[in-house]
N, C-alpha and C positions, 0 to 999 in steps of 0.2 A: 886636590881630589884625584887628578890623573896619576899622582905619584903613590898615594897610599890607599886610594879607594874611598868611596863615600861612607862606608860604615866606620872607618877609622877617623875620618876627618872631624866629625863632631866632637868626639872625646879629646882629640889633640887640641882643638881650638878652645875647649873648656880649660885645659891646663894653660894654654897661651893667654887666655883671657884674664886669668888671675894676675899675671905679670903686666899685661898691657894696661889693665885698669888700675893696677897698683901705681904705675907711673902717672896715669891721668889723675888719680885721686890725690897723689902727693902734690901735684902742681895746683890743684883747685881746692885743697882740703879746707880752707877757711870758709868756703861758700856752701858746705854741705848742709842739707836739711835733714836732721836725724829723725824728725817726726815722720817725714815722708818715707825714709828708709824703713822705719818700723812697720808702717802700714803696708808697704809693698812686699816686704819679706813675709808678713803674716799671710798674705794671699798667695805669694809665689811659691814658697817652699813646699807646702803640702801638695800643690799641683805639680811641682817639679818631679816628685816621686812617681806620679802617674805618667807623666810625659816620658820619663826615662824608661819605664816599663814598656810603654808603647813602642819606643825606639828599639828596644831589645827584641820585641816579638812580632811587630806588625809593619806592614808597608805604609809609609807615611805620605804617599803621593797625594791622596785626596785631602789629608789634613794640611799638607803644604800649600795646596791651592787655596783652601779656606783661609789659612793664615796670611797668605800674600794679599788676598782681597781685603782682609781686615786691616792690614798695614796701609794699603793704598786708600782705604776709606777713612783712615784716621785723620788725614789732612783736612778734607772738607768738614769732617765732624768737629775738629778743633776750631776751625774758623766760624762755624755756625754757633758753637758755644760761646766763642769770644764776642761775636756780633750781638748775641743776646745777653752778654755780660754774665754768662754762667761758667762755672768752673767745676771740675771734678772734686767732690768732697772725699772724706775718708772712706765712705762706702764704695764710691766709684773707683778710688785708687785700689782698694782691696780686691774688688771684683775684676778690674782690668789686670791687676797683677796675677790673678789666677790664670788668665789667658796667657800672659807672659811666661809664667812658670811652667804651664803645660807645654807651650811651644818650645821653651828652652830645653826641655827634656829630649826632644827628638829632632831639633833643627839648630843650625847656626844662623847668625845674622838676625836673631830676634831682638837685638838691642833697639831696633827701630820701634818696636812695640813699646818698650820701656820709655824711650825718648818721647813718643807720642803721648803716653800717659802723663809724664811730668809736665809737658807743655800744656796738656789739657787741664792740669791742676793749677795752672797759672804761674808756673816757675819759668825762668828764662836765664839766659846768659850762663855764667859760671856755676850758678846754683844747679842748673840742669846737669851740667857736666860732672860736678863733684858728687851729686846725689846718685846719678846714674852709675858712676864709677864704683862707688862703695857698694851699692846694691849688687852690681854685676860681680864684684869680687866674692861676695857672700854666696851668690847663686852658683858661680863657677866652681868654688871650693866644694860645695855640696854636690854639684854635677859630677865633678871628677871622682869624688868618693863613690857615688852611685854607679858610675860607669865601671869603676874597678870592681865593685860588688857584683855587677852583671857580666864580668869578664870581657868588657869592651875596651879596657885600657890596661896596657902592660907597661913595663919600665921603659922599653924602647920608644913607645909613642909618647909617654910622659916626658921623656928627655927631649924629644923633638918639639913638643909643645912649649917646654920651658925655653928652648933656644929661640923659637919664634917670638915668644913674649919679650925676651931680653932685647932683641934687636929693634923693638918698636919704641924703646924709651926715648932716644933722641928725637924721634918724630913727635912724641907726646910733648916734649919740651918746646919744640918749635910751634906746635899747635897752640899751646898755652900762651906763648909770646904773642901770637897773632890774635887770639880771641880777646885778650885783655885790651887790644887796640881796635877792636871792631865794635861798631854800634850794635845795640840790642836788636833793632829791627833787621839789620843785615844778617846778624847771627842767626836769628829765628828763620829767616828765609833760606839761609845756607843749610840749616838742619832739615827744614822741610824738603829741600831739594834732595838731600841724602836719603830721607825717608822714602821719597818717591822712587828714586833709583833703586834703593834697597828692596822695596816692595816689588818692583818690576823684575829684578833679578831673582828674587825668591819665587815669583810666579813662573818665570822661565825655567828655573831648575825643577820646579814641581811638575811641569808639563813634559819634561824630557823623559 
């Protein structure tokens, strides 16, 4: 953000996200849940168009605050659902995906929303990572196309995003190596910790 400014950062990371998640999906591809991919995309893609338009024309500070609070609230909500042996069904996934799609149009770091949805739907381990990666690839391809349509992404920034994405592939390989040797409970706790940190960072950025 200090190098290219906040308005360019989100489109650049959309391009980078395609390659970042391409690497992640390759390493976890056998665990993907295509049914969840279909439900999430059905809710996320229409809302993504609205979110991209908001990013192009409006100040997203207030929306960023609401989004961050939603992310932070997802951890206790998931635990309450689990304690009551409830999980998100197809309708819940589609509805939550609408929030994810809307947020993805005007903010970066919204993957924590998607991870929260998948955890709330009862998925865990590599299934979460594979399903999240494939959904994010689809969403980021559409995002990049929309940003180009709204003149928010040019060739220079697209090239920068591609370079950022490529250098993450070795890290994705190392992460896959570690996750396959990590217990399901520890992995879920690690994801929740990242969600918590991500939500706090999003809130901090929204308040600046």
